[in-house]
C-alpha positions in Angstrom: -8.1 10.3 -7.9 -5.6 11.1 -10.9 -4.3 8.5 -13.3 -1.0 8.8 -11.6 -2.3 8.0 -8.2 -4.4 5.1 -9.5 -1.2 3.6 -11.1 0.8 4.2 -8.1 -1.2 1.9 -5.8 -0.1 -0.9 -8.2 3.4 0.2 -8.8 5.6 0.1 -5.5 8.1 2.8 -5.6 10.7 4.7 -3.3 10.8 7.7 -5.6 8.8 10.8 -4.5 7.6 14.0 -6.1 8.6 16.5 -3.3 6.6 19.6 -2.8 7.0 21.2 0.6 5.6 24.7 -0.1 3.8 26.0 2.9 1.9 28.8 1.5 -1.5 27.3 1.6 -1.1 26.2 5.3 0.7 29.0 7.1 0.0 32.3 8.8 0.0 35.4 6.6 2.9 37.8 7.2 5.6 35.2 8.1 8.7 36.8 6.5 9.8 34.7 3.5 7.4 32.0 3.8 6.9 31.5 0.0 10.7 30.4 0.1 10.2 27.4 2.5 10.0 24.8 -0.2 13.8 24.9 -0.4 14.4 23.4 2.9 13.0 20.0 1.8 15.9 19.7 -0.6 18.3 18.0 2.1 15.4 15.7 2.9 15.1 14.5 -0.6 17.0 11.7 -2.4 18.5 11.1 -5.7 15.8 9.9 -8.1 13.2 12.1 -6.6 11.6 15.1 -8.3 11.6 18.1 -6.2 9.2 21.4 -6.8 10.8 24.6 -5.6 9.6 28.2 -5.6 11.1 30.0 -9.0 12.6 32.7 -6.6 15.2 30.0 -5.5 16.5 29.3 -8.9 19.6 31.7 -8.7 20.6 30.0 -5.4 20.7 26.4 -7.0 24.2 26.2 -8.0 25.6 27.3 -4.6 23.4 25.1 -2.4 24.1 22.2 -4.6 27.9 22.8 -4.3 27.5 23.1 -0.5 25.8 19.8 -0.3 28.1 18.2 -2.7 31.1 19.2 -0.5 29.6 17.8 2.7 28.4 14.5 1.0 24.7 15.2 1.2 22.7 13.6 -1.7 19.5 15.3 -2.7 17.1 15.2 -5.8 18.5 16.7 -9.0 15.4 16.9 -11.0 13.8 20.2 -10.3 10.3 21.7 -11.2 10.5 25.4 -10.9 7.0 26.1 -9.6 5.1 24.8 -6.6 1.7 24.1 -8.3 0.4 21.0 -6.5 -1.2 19.7 -9.6 2.2 18.1 -10.3 1.6 15.7 -7.6 -0.7 13.6 -9.8 1.1 14.0 -13.0 4.2 11.8 -12.4 3.5 8.0 -12.7 5.6 6.0 -10.3 6.3 8.7 -7.8 4.9 8.8 -4.4 4.0 12.3 -3.1 6.0 13.9 -0.2 4.2 17.1 0.9 4.5 19.5 4.0 0.8 18.9 4.9 -1.6 16.5 3.3 -4.7 18.6 3.1 -7.8 18.9 0.7 -5.8 20.3 -2.2 -3.2 17.5 -1.9 -6.0 14.9 -1.8 -7.6 16.5 -4.7 -4.5 15.8 -6.8 -3.6 12.6 -5.3 -6.3 10.9 -3.7 -6.4 8.9 -0.3 -9.4 10.3 1.7 -8.5 8.2 4.8 -5.1 9.8 5.1 -6.9 13.4 4.8 -9.6 12.5 7.2 -7.0 11.6 9.9 -4.9 14.7 9.2 -7.8 17.0 9.5 -9.2 15.3 12.6 -6.0 15.4 14.7 -5.1 18.9 13.4 -7.9 20.1 15.8 -6.6 20.8 19.3 -10.1 20.0 20.5 -10.0 16.6 18.7 -6.6 16.1 20.2 -7.8 16.6 23.7 -10.8 14.4 23.3 -8.7 11.5 21.9 -6.0 11.8 24.6 -8.8 11.4 27.2 -10.1 8.1 25.4 -6.4 6.9 25.3 -5.2 8.0 28.7 -2.6 10.4 27.4 -1.5 13.0 29.8 -2.2 16.4 28.8 -2.7 19.9 30.5 -6.1 20.7 32.0 -8.1 21.7 29.1 -11.8 22.9 28.4 -12.9 22.8 24.7 -15.6 24.7 23.3 -17.3 24.3 19.8 -17.9 27.9 19.8 -15.9 30.7 21.5 -19.3 32.6 21.9 -20.1 29.9 24.5 -17.4 31.6 26.9 -18.9 34.3 29.0 -18.6 35.8 32.3 -19.4 32.7 34.4 -17.0 30.5 32.7 -14.3 33.2 32.8 -14.9 33.6 36.5 -14.3 30.0 37.3 -11.3 29.8 35.1 -7.9 29.3 36.7 -5.4 32.0 35.6 -3.0 32.4 34.0 -4.4 30.5 31.1 -4.1 30.4 27.3 -7.2 30.8 24.8 -6.5 28.8 21.8 -8.1 28.3 18.4 -8.6 24.6 17.9 -7.0 25.1 14.5 -4.2 27.4 14.3 -0.7 27.8 12.6 2.4 29.6 13.7 1.1 30.5 17.0 -1.6 32.7 15.4 -4.9 32.5 17.4 -3.2 31.9 20.8 -3.7 34.4 23.7 -2.1 34.4 27.2 -4.7 35.7 29.7 -3.9 36.7 33.3 -7.3 37.5 34.4 -11.0 37.5 33.7 -10.9 40.8 31.7 -8.1 39.6 29.5 -9.8 36.2 28.7 -13.1 38.2 27.7 -11.1 40.5 25.7 -9.4 37.6 23.8 -12.8 36.0 23.2 -14.0 39.1 21.1 -10.8 38.7 18.8 -12.5 35.5 17.4 -15.5 35.0 14.9 -18.3 33.9 17.4 -18.4 30.4 15.8 -14.7 29.6 16.1 -13.9 26.3 18.0 -11.5 27.1 20.8 -10.2 25.9 24.1 -8.9 27.3 27.4 -5.9 25.6 28.6 -4.0 25.9 31.8 -0.4 27.5 31.7 2.2 24.7 31.7 4.9 26.1 34.0 8.2 24.9 32.3 10.7 26.2 29.8 11.4 22.7 28.4 9.4 21.4 25.6 10.2 18.5 23.3 9.4 17.4 19.9 8.7 13.6 19.3 8.7 12.8 15.7 7.2 9.8 14.1 7.2 8.4 10.6 4.6 5.7 9.1 6.5 3.7 6.4 4.2 1.1 4.7 2.8 -0.7 7.8 5.6 0.4 10.2 5.5 3.0 12.8 8.9 4.4 13.2 10.2 6.7 16.2 12.2 9.1 14.3 13.8 11.6 16.8 13.2 13.2 20.3 14.6 16.8 20.1 14.3 19.7 22.5 12.9 22.9 21.3 14.9 26.0 21.4 12.7 28.9 22.4 12.8 32.6 22.4 10.1 33.2 24.8 7.1 31.4 23.1 8.7 31.8 19.6 10.3 28.6 18.3 13.9 29.2 17.2 15.1 25.7 16.6 15.7 22.2 18.0 18.6 20.2 19.4 19.4 16.5 19.7 19.6 14.3 21.5 16.9 15.7 24.0 17.4 15.3 27.6 14.2 13.2 27.9 12.6 10.8 25.5 9.2 10.0 26.9 7.9 8.0 23.9 5.4 5.9 26.0 3.4 9.0 26.7 2.3 9.5 23.1 2.8 6.1 21.6 -0.9 5.3 22.2 -2.0 8.1 20.1 0.9 7.4 17.5 -0.5 4.0 17.2 -4.1 5.1 16.7 -3.1 7.6 13.9 -1.3 4.9 12.0 -4.3 2.5 12.2 -6.5 5.5 11.2 -4.5 5.9 7.9 -1.8 8.5 8.8 1.1 8.5 6.5 4.6 10.1 6.3 6.0 12.3 9.2 4.1 13.6 12.1 5.1 15.0 15.6 3.9 15.7 19.1 4.8 18.8 21.2 5.4 17.5 24.8 6.2 19.7 28.0 8.6 18.6 30.6 7.1 19.4 33.9 8.6 19.0 37.5 5.8 18.2 40.0 5.5 17.0 43.6 5.8 13.3 42.4 8.5 13.7 39.9 8.6 14.5 36.2 5.6 14.3 34.0 5.3 14.8 30.2 2.1 16.4 29.3 1.3 16.3 25.4 0.4 19.8 24.2 -0.7 19.0 20.5 0.0 16.9 17.4 1.4 18.3 14.2 0.1 16.0 11.6 2.8 17.1 9.1 6.4 17.9 8.6 7.6 20.6 11.0 10.7 22.8 11.6 12.5 19.8 13.4 11.9 17.4 10.4 14.3 18.8 8.1 17.5 18.8 10.2 16.4 15.5 11.6 16.4 14.0 8.1 19.8 15.5 7.2 21.2 14.2 10.4 19.9 10.7 9.7 21.4 10.7 6.2 24.7 11.7 7.3 24.9 9.7 10.5 25.1 12.8 12.8 24.0 12.0 16.4 24.5 15.4 18.1 23.2 18.4 16.5 21.5 21.9 16.9 19.4 23.5 14.3 18.5 27.2 14.7 17.6 30.4 12.8 20.3 32.9 12.1 20.0 36.4 10.9 22.2 37.4 8.0 23.2 40.6 6.4 23.8 38.7 3.2 21.0 38.2 0.5 22.6 35.4 -1.4 24.6 32.2 -0.7 27.7 33.0 -3.0 28.9 35.8 -0.6 28.8 33.5 2.6 32.2 32.1 3.2 31.8 29.0 5.5 35.3 28.0 4.8 36.5 25.8 7.7 33.0 26.2 9.3 31.3 23.8 6.9 30.4 20.4 7.8 33.3 17.8 7.5 32.3 14.1 7.0 35.7 13.0 8.4 35.1 14.7 11.8 31.3 14.7 11.9 31.5 18.3 12.9 30.5 21.7 11.3 27.6 23.6 9.7 25.0 22.5 7.2 22.6 25.1 5.7 19.1 23.5 6.0 16.7 26.4 5.2 18.6 28.0 2.4 16.1 30.0 0.3 15.3 32.5 3.1 18.5 34.1 2.6 16.8 36.2 0.2 15.1 38.0 3.3 18.0 37.7 5.6 17.4 34.5 7.3 19.0 31.1 7.5 18.4 27.7 9.4 21.7 26.0 9.8 22.3 22.6 11.4 25.5 22.6 13.6 26.9 19.1 14.3 29.1 18.0 16.9 29.5 18.0 20.7 27.8 20.6 22.7 30.8 22.5 23.4 31.8 22.6 19.9 28.4 23.8 18.8 28.2 26.6 21.1 31.7 27.8 19.7 30.5 27.2 16.2 27.4 29.2 16.7 29.5 32.3 17.8 31.8 31.8 14.7 28.6 31.6 12.4 27.3 34.8 13.8 30.4 36.6 13.0 30.5 35.5 9.4 26.8 35.9 8.7 
């Protein structure tokens, strides 16, 4: 444990050093993933230190001006690199990271937090814990080695199904299989020792994101939002969701808190219409920040109760050339657009939060598409 970490445990503080770089825990090939550290700026607070990728520095004045106009406070002390060694170099600052993994633990300490994150990050561990706690989940068979799935298991599997790596990111290592042949072919795409699961297909187009945060000794329900999907690809979230089935995942959330979980984490939950009514099977736990976390934080800071956050393509490659004019969020009306993931403008993408009634948001989205 670093000297800064040792001193922190004796020095209560609300100040954070914020490093939400995702490069060490995301799939290769995601366009602009080295720029995602910027989306934590709206989550941060004055007095925090934030680490941002150096490619974002030319955009700083424009995003700071945008946030100033809409009344969104944020960190002003910037370190223009994302080296995680900085997490242990600032006495009196608590770390805020996208994912608390082995490298974060190396520079900060807290092995209990790390062990809890690593445990529940496995989809197989998630299913086993769900069985122990009575959490509703889809029918799932877990395998310690994908090599254990042979023709006999494939023949008795109900199709369609999904073959999933127990640990995966950004949907990598997940294959939809419609028959025995497709399942056996998907098995060959993995190293034989890879832990996997076979899961029934959940027939629904409605999925929820239930976010929690551990603050000190308290477990806080942050937000239930509804996922916006393009097929199976996550495009964004909207709040409030049509359903808030907190009781489904609460036993697991409490278990995680007692095991040493800290910060923000979330559950993906399906909404399924059955013969006896709605059920809400939990799909997985993300023991970290996720795409919904950043608009949620901004909405809470600004008191926004109705919002949609989604990804926009843009022809622009800088913020200065984007004129939001009357579309920008107005604190007086509680309506308008807020740029959340701003660094990715360098590769032609932006995540924008749209605040206001659903009808207003639908009209605003069309106007933004025209501007962008």
